[in-house]
C-alpha positions as CSV (number, residue, x, y, z in Angstrom):
1,M,17.1,-1.7,-9.2
2,Q,16.0,-2.1,-5.2
3,A,13.6,0.6,-4.7
4,I,13.6,-0.5,-0.6
5,S,15.7,-3.0,0.6
6,F,15.1,-3.8,4.5
7,E,18.2,-5.7,6.5
8,N,17.7,-7.4,9.9
9,V,15.1,-4.7,10.8
10,S,13.6,-4.2,14.0
11,Y,11.6,-1.3,15.4
12,S,10.2,-1.5,19.5
13,Y,7.4,1.0,20.7
14,K,7.7,1.3,25.2
15,Q,4.5,0.0,26.4
16,A,3.1,2.9,29.1
17,D,3.9,1.4,31.6
18,A,7.8,0.8,30.3
19,E,7.9,-2.0,31.9
20,Y,9.2,-3.9,28.3
21,V,9.4,-3.2,24.9
22,R,7.1,-4.9,22.4
23,N,9.1,-5.2,18.5
24,A,6.5,-4.0,16.4
25,V,8.9,-5.2,13.3
26,D,10.9,-8.2,14.4
27,G,14.3,-8.7,12.4
28,V,12.8,-8.7,9.3
29,T,14.6,-9.0,5.7
30,L,12.8,-8.0,2.5
31,D,13.7,-6.6,-1.2
32,I,10.8,-4.5,-3.3
33,E,11.9,-4.0,-7.3
34,E,10.9,-0.5,-8.7
35,G,7.9,-0.7,-10.3
36,K,6.0,-3.3,-8.5
37,F,3.1,-3.4,-7.1
38,I,2.9,-4.6,-3.8
39,A,0.3,-6.2,-1.1
40,L,1.5,-5.7,2.6
41,L,-0.7,-8.1,4.5
42,G,-1.3,-9.3,8.6
43,A,-3.7,-8.9,11.6
44,N,-4.0,-5.7,13.5
45,G,-0.8,-5.1,15.5
46,S,1.1,-7.4,12.7
47,G,3.4,-3.9,12.1
48,K,2.4,-3.2,8.8
49,S,1.9,0.4,9.5
50,T,5.1,0.7,11.3
51,L,7.1,-0.7,8.5
52,A,5.6,1.5,6.3
53,K,6.9,4.2,8.2
54,L,10.0,2.8,8.1
55,I,10.3,3.0,4.5
56,N,9.9,6.9,4.6
57,G,12.0,7.2,7.7
58,L,9.3,8.7,9.8
59,L,10.5,5.8,12.4
60,L,14.2,4.9,12.2
61,P,15.2,1.2,12.9
62,V,16.3,0.4,16.7
63,S,18.8,-2.4,14.7
64,G,19.5,-3.3,11.0
65,E,19.0,-1.0,8.0
66,V,16.4,0.3,5.5
67,K,17.9,1.9,2.3
68,V,15.3,3.2,0.1
69,F,16.5,3.6,-3.6
70,G,20.1,2.6,-2.1
71,K,20.2,5.3,0.5
72,P,20.1,4.0,4.5
73,T,17.2,6.3,6.1
74,V,19.5,6.6,9.0
75,G,22.7,8.5,9.4
76,D,24.4,12.2,9.8
77,D,23.0,13.3,6.1
78,Q,19.6,15.0,7.3
79,N,19.7,15.8,3.4
80,G,19.3,12.4,2.6
81,L,16.5,12.1,4.8
82,F,14.6,15.1,3.4
83,E,15.1,13.3,-0.1
84,I,13.8,10.1,0.7
85,R,10.9,11.4,2.4
86,R,10.2,13.1,-0.7
87,R,10.5,10.5,-3.0
88,V,7.8,8.0,-0.6
89,G,4.5,9.7,-0.7
90,M,1.9,8.5,2.0
91,V,-1.8,8.5,2.0
92,F,-3.5,6.8,5.4
93,Q,-6.8,5.7,6.6
94,N,-8.8,8.5,7.3
95,P,-8.1,11.2,4.2
96,D,-9.7,14.2,6.8
97,N,-6.9,13.4,8.3
98,Q,-4.6,14.4,5.8
99,Q,-7.0,17.3,4.8
100,I,-4.9,20.8,5.3
101,A,-7.0,23.5,3.1
102,S,-10.6,23.9,2.3
103,I,-10.1,24.1,-1.0
104,V,-8.9,21.2,-3.2
105,E,-6.5,23.1,-5.5
106,D,-4.7,24.6,-2.0
107,D,-4.3,21.8,-0.1
108,I,-2.9,19.6,-3.4
109,A,-0.5,22.6,-3.2
110,F,0.6,22.2,0.3
111,G,3.5,19.8,0.2
112,P,5.1,21.4,-2.6
113,E,4.7,24.5,-1.1
114,N,6.6,23.3,2.2
115,I,9.4,22.2,0.3
116,G,10.1,25.5,-1.5
117,I,8.9,24.6,-5.0
118,D,8.1,27.6,-6.8
119,R,4.7,29.1,-7.7
120,E,4.6,27.9,-11.5
121,E,6.1,24.4,-10.9
122,I,3.6,24.0,-8.5
123,G,0.8,25.1,-10.7
124,R,1.9,22.9,-13.1
125,R,2.0,19.8,-10.6
126,I,-1.4,20.4,-9.7
127,D,-2.4,20.1,-13.2
128,R,-0.5,16.7,-13.6
129,A,-1.8,15.5,-9.7
130,L,-5.6,16.3,-11.1
131,K,-5.4,14.8,-14.4
132,V,-4.1,11.4,-12.5
133,T,-6.5,10.9,-10.2
134,D,-9.4,12.3,-12.9
135,M,-10.5,15.0,-10.4
136,E,-10.3,18.1,-12.6
137,A,-13.6,18.8,-12.6
138,F,-13.2,19.4,-8.7
139,R,-10.0,21.8,-8.6
140,Y,-12.1,24.8,-7.2
141,S,-14.5,22.9,-4.7
142,Q,-14.7,22.4,-1.2
143,V,-12.8,19.2,0.2
144,S,-15.3,19.0,2.8
145,R,-18.1,18.3,0.1
146,L,-16.1,15.4,-1.7
147,S,-17.7,11.5,-1.1
148,G,-15.1,9.7,0.7
149,G,-13.7,8.0,-2.6
150,Q,-13.0,11.3,-4.0
151,K,-11.4,13.2,-0.9
152,Q,-9.0,9.7,-0.8
153,R,-8.0,10.6,-4.8
154,I,-7.4,14.1,-3.3
155,A,-5.5,12.9,-0.4
156,I,-3.4,10.5,-3.4
157,A,-3.3,14.0,-5.5
158,G,-1.8,15.9,-2.6
159,A,1.0,12.9,-2.2
160,L,1.7,13.3,-6.0
161,A,2.3,16.5,-6.3
162,L,5.5,15.9,-4.4
163,E,6.1,13.5,-7.5
164,P,7.7,11.0,-5.3
165,D,9.0,7.2,-7.0
166,I,6.8,5.4,-4.4
167,L,3.3,5.4,-3.1
168,I,2.0,3.8,0.3
169,L,-1.3,3.6,0.5
170,D,-1.7,3.0,4.8
171,E,-5.0,0.9,4.7
172,S,-6.5,4.3,2.4
173,T,-9.9,2.3,1.1
174,S,-10.4,1.1,4.8
175,M,-13.5,3.1,5.2
176,L,-14.5,3.9,2.2
177,D,-17.8,2.1,0.2
178,P,-17.0,-0.5,-2.5
179,K,-17.5,2.2,-5.4
180,G,-15.2,4.4,-3.2
181,R,-12.5,1.7,-2.9
182,K,-12.6,1.0,-6.7
183,E,-12.0,3.9,-7.3
184,V,-8.6,4.6,-5.6
185,M,-7.5,1.1,-6.7
186,E,-8.2,2.2,-9.9
187,V,-5.7,5.2,-9.6
188,A,-3.5,3.2,-7.7
189,R,-2.6,0.4,-10.7
190,S,-3.0,2.9,-13.0
191,L,0.4,5.1,-11.6
192,N,1.4,1.5,-11.2
193,R,1.2,0.2,-14.9
194,E,1.4,3.7,-16.9
195,K,4.1,5.7,-14.7
196,G,5.8,2.6,-13.2
197,M,5.3,4.0,-10.1
198,T,6.4,1.5,-7.4
199,V,3.1,1.0,-5.0
200,I,2.6,-0.9,-1.6
201,N,-0.9,-1.1,-0.7
202,I,-1.4,-2.1,3.0
203,T,-4.5,-3.8,2.8
204,H,-7.6,-5.2,4.7
205,Y,-9.2,-6.8,1.5
206,M,-8.2,-10.1,0.6
207,D,-9.3,-9.2,-2.8
208,E,-7.5,-6.2,-3.6
209,A,-3.9,-8.0,-2.2
210,A,-4.9,-10.5,-5.0
211,E,-4.1,-8.1,-7.8
212,A,-0.7,-7.2,-6.5
213,D,2.2,-8.5,-8.4
214,E,3.9,-9.8,-4.8
215,I,2.7,-9.5,-0.9
216,Y,4.4,-9.3,2.0
217,L,2.7,-11.4,5.0
218,L,3.2,-10.6,8.4
219,K,2.3,-12.0,11.8
220,E,3.7,-10.2,15.0
221,G,6.2,-8.4,13.3
222,K,7.9,-10.6,12.0
223,L,8.1,-11.8,7.9
224,V,6.2,-15.2,7.7
225,K,5.4,-15.5,4.0
226,S,6.3,-13.9,0.5
227,G,5.4,-14.7,-3.2
228,T,3.1,-14.2,-5.6
229,P,-0.8,-14.1,-4.8
230,D,-0.7,-17.5,-6.2
231,E,2.0,-18.6,-3.7
232,V,0.8,-17.0,-0.8
233,F,-2.4,-17.7,-1.0
234,S,-1.9,-21.3,-1.8
235,D,-1.2,-21.9,1.8
236,T,-4.2,-21.8,3.1
237,A,-2.8,-22.5,6.9
238,T,-0.5,-19.8,7.7
239,I,-3.2,-17.6,5.9
240,R,-5.4,-18.5,8.7
241,E,-2.6,-18.8,11.1
242,C,-2.2,-14.8,11.0
243,G,-5.4,-14.2,11.6
244,L,-6.5,-13.7,7.8
245,E,-9.0,-14.8,4.8
246,L,-8.9,-15.8,1.7
247,P,-10.0,-14.2,-1.3
248,R,-13.6,-15.0,-1.9
249,P,-12.8,-16.5,-5.2
250,A,-9.9,-18.7,-3.3
251,M,-12.4,-19.3,-0.7
252,L,-14.7,-20.7,-3.4
253,A,-12.3,-22.7,-5.4
254,E,-11.5,-24.7,-2.3
255,K,-14.9,-25.9,-1.1
256,L,-15.3,-27.1,-4.9
257,K,-12.3,-29.0,-5.0
258,A,-12.9,-30.6,-1.5
259,A,-16.4,-31.7,-3.1
260,G,-14.8,-32.7,-6.2
261,I,-15.9,-30.2,-8.7
262,I,-12.5,-28.8,-9.8
263,S,-9.1,-29.9,-9.4
264,N,-7.1,-26.5,-9.2
265,V,-7.1,-24.4,-6.0
266,K,-4.4,-21.9,-6.9
267,I,-6.9,-19.5,-7.8
268,T,-7.0,-16.3,-6.5
269,S,-9.5,-14.3,-9.4
270,K,-13.1,-14.6,-10.3
271,E,-11.2,-14.9,-13.7
272,E,-9.3,-18.0,-12.7
273,L,-12.3,-19.4,-11.1
274,A,-14.6,-19.0,-13.8
275,E,-12.1,-20.6,-16.4
276,E,-11.4,-23.4,-14.0
277,I,-15.2,-24.3,-13.5
278,C,-16.0,-24.1,-17.3
279,K,-12.6,-26.5,-17.7
280,S,-15.0,-28.9,-15.3
281,L,-17.5,-28.7,-17.3
282,R,-16.5,-29.5,-20.6
283,K,-14.7,-32.5,-18.9
284,N,-18.1,-34.1,-17.8
C-alpha cells in the first residue's frame, strides 16, 4: 500500500520584499510504500523540510496533490486532515523546541491529551512509548537534565504516543554527538523493522542515508534522483552537483578503484568495503 503519494506538487514561500515567490518544492512526484525506511537528502534550502511539512498537512500544496494512505491533505474534510496529522509523527532538529512539560511522562502525555484520549489509555501509551525508546528508567526525570540523545528519544516517545503510522525525523540527529546519533537511529530502525512503521529520515549524514531502503534526492525543490543507496550513491556526479558528499565507505572505495586496488565502486557500507578489499587481496 502507498503510504505517501505526491502528484506534481509545488509549494512556494513569499519573499520578505514580496517582489517574487520562491518554489521550495517544485513539481515533485513520488510514491513511498508503507513500511519503508526512506532517506531524504539535499543541501540546505533544497526543500526537504518543506516536503516533510506537506506530508502531514502543516503546509498545503499550492498545486498538485498530496495523499497520505489515500486521503488528500487538501479538501473540505477537516476530520480527514486531523486523521492525517495523527498518523504522521514528526521529530524536529532541536529536542528542546518540542519540550512542553518539565517531567518526562507529562511531556509524552501532552499529544494524546490534546486529541482527547482518556487518561487510562494515555498511561498505556506512555508505557509503550517509553519501552520502545528504552527510556522507562527516566519516566519521572526532569527533561532538562537528560543528555541530547535522551531528549531526542523522549521527543520520539512523544510522537509515538500518538500511535502514528509514519515517523518523520527532520534532521533529528544533527545536534547530537556520535553516541546520541547512534541511539536515535537504533530506535528508528527498530520501529521500522519490528513495528513496520514507515520512517522518513531527513539527514545530512550520508552514512545514515546509506542504511535506508530508498533515497530521494532534492535540489532546488526538484526531485533529481531516487532509488536504492547503491543506485543513488553510484551517481557521484549528481551527488556532488547537489552539494553533498558520498558516505565514507563509498569515498574510500572510489579512491581504491582509482588506484586499481578494487573494481567495484557500488559500495555504501563498511562491511561491503571490507568484503571487496578481501576479494582483491585473495586475487593477488
